[in-house]
Structure formats: C-alpha cells, structure tokens
N, C-alpha and C positions, 0 to 999 in steps of 0.2 A: 504494499498500501506505500503511493505517498502524498504527500501536499504539496502545490509547489505556485510562490508565487512568483512578480519578473525579477525579486533577489533570490529568495534559496529556497531550496528543494529538499525535502525530509524525510527518512523515511523507515519502517523498521528496521528495528535493530533485526540484525542475522550470523548462527555461527560465526560465518567471516570475519563478521567484524573482532570476535574477539579481543587481535592485537592490539589494536587502537586502543579497545575499549579498558583491556589492562596498565597499561599509559596512563587513556585520562585518570582512572578513577584510584589513581598506587602514583601517583602528581599530588605533593603533600605540600606543596605552591599552589594548589587550590581545594584543602582539604576545610578552609571555613565558610568556604559560601558551596558546598554536599553536602555540611557534620557527616561525613566522614574520619574517625577516632584509629583506625588499624588499616593496615588495605589489605588485599583482597586480594584470597589464593588465584592460577589461572581459572584456574579446576573449579570455584565459583565462576568463574562468569563465562565460563560456558557451558554454567551445569543456568545459570542464569536467560543465556542466550539457548541452551535447548528443549530448556519445560516458557517456549514462547513467554517471557513472561515481558506484555511489551503494553505501554497505556492502548494502545490499539489497540487492541485486542478484548480488554478487560473492558469497556462497553458495552452499551448495552446494543444490539442492536438495529432495536425497534422504542423509534422514535415518543414516549408514555405523550397519554392522548392529556387535551387539555380541562381542567377540576370545570 
C-alpha cells in the first residue's frame, strides 16, 4: 500500500527494510524523540516486520456509520 502526494511517497515496511530500520531504531541520537531506551536486536526488527505489525493493517477497513 502506498500513500503519495507531490513531495512524499509512503509505503508499508517490508521484511527487506530490516537493515535500515535496525539502523534507525538503534541510533541513540534520536532516542529522545522515539522514546527508545534500549537497543532493538535485528531479530526483534525482523519479527516485527514478518508479523505484519504496521499501522495500515491495524486500521478497520470499513468506515464507521454516522450517528
């Protein structure tokens, strides 16, 4: 799934993104904005991606009815 405007294109993270996500999540310089307090293992990142833990898949697919 992609979301796109004229400046940015977003997509769901895939298992092949594990290396870059591992580097981002373990960059101690940005922990203060991500609330990270301990490093993640590569295995943890891979499991997160393999289990399809993304915000897009967690959203309901049906619009709620108006009250």
